[in-house]
TORNU-511751 format. One record per residue (C-alpha): residue in three letters; x, y, z. Coordinates in steps of 0.05 Angstrom, whole numbers. Example, Ala and Ser with C-alpha at 12.3 -4.5 7.8 and 13.67 -1.06 7.14 Angstrom:
ALA,246,-90,156 .
SER,273,-21,143 .
end
This chain:
UNK,103,-287,15 .
UNK,66,-318,74 .
UNK,85,-258,117 .
UNK,61,-211,63 .
UNK,-7,-244,65 .
UNK,-12,-232,140 .
UNK,15,-160,143 .
UNK,-8,-128,78 .
UNK,-54,-80,118 .
UNK,7,-51,153 .
UNK,40,-29,88 .
UNK,-6,32,78 .
UNK,10,65,145 .
UNK,84,49,139 .
UNK,86,82,70 .
UNK,52,144,99 .
UNK,104,150,155 .
UNK,161,137,106 .
UNK,137,191,58 .
UNK,125,242,114 .
UNK,196,230,139 .
UNK,224,235,68 .
UNK,187,299,52 .
UNK,209,330,118 .
UNK,282,311,118 .
UNK,301,307,44 .
UNK,256,357,10 .
UNK,250,403,71 .
UNK,175,416,66 .
UNK,157,453,129 .
UNK,81,457,124 .
UNK,53,395,158 .
UNK,-13,394,120 .
UNK,23,394,53 .
UNK,70,339,77 .
UNK,13,296,102 .
UNK,-29,306,40 .
UNK,27,287,-8 .
UNK,47,228,35 .
UNK,-25,201,38 .
UNK,-32,208,-38 .
UNK,34,173,-53 .
UNK,19,117,-3 .
UNK,-50,106,-33 .
UNK,-20,100,-103 .
UNK,35,52,-81 .
UNK,-5,9,-32 .
UNK,-29,-61,-49 .
UNK,-100,-71,-75 .
UNK,-148,-126,-53 .
UNK,-197,-150,-106 .
UNK,-251,-203,-103 .
UNK,-248,-248,-164 .
UNK,-309,-290,-181 .
UNK,-290,-360,-204 .
UNK,-328,-424,-218 .
UNK,-310,-450,-149 .
UNK,-331,-387,-113 .
UNK,-304,-318,-95 .
UNK,-230,-311,-82 .
UNK,-193,-252,-53 .
UNK,-134,-230,-95 .
UNK,-79,-183,-73 .
UNK,-43,-143,-127 .
UNK,13,-93,-119 .
UNK,55,-53,-167 .
UNK,119,-87,-143 .
UNK,94,-159,-151 .
UNK,95,-198,-217 .
UNK,40,-247,-199 .
UNK,-21,-234,-154 .
UNK,-26,-267,-86 .
UNK,-90,-304,-67 .
UNK,-110,-293,5 .
UNK,-158,-353,10 .
end
């Protein structure tokens, strides 16, 4: 999990590249603007979210993702 804390910003671009490749090779979508639009939408839905949670001790940054059970605190 410590690597996930450092590199969570890289997940969004990697998902875009993965979905563009998948739409091109598997689903054979030839129009690049359709491929890019669908890939960006899917990557946005599946990318991790960073929230600021206000607690009694101060603000904490929380990272949530659809594939994680528990949130990860960045602070």
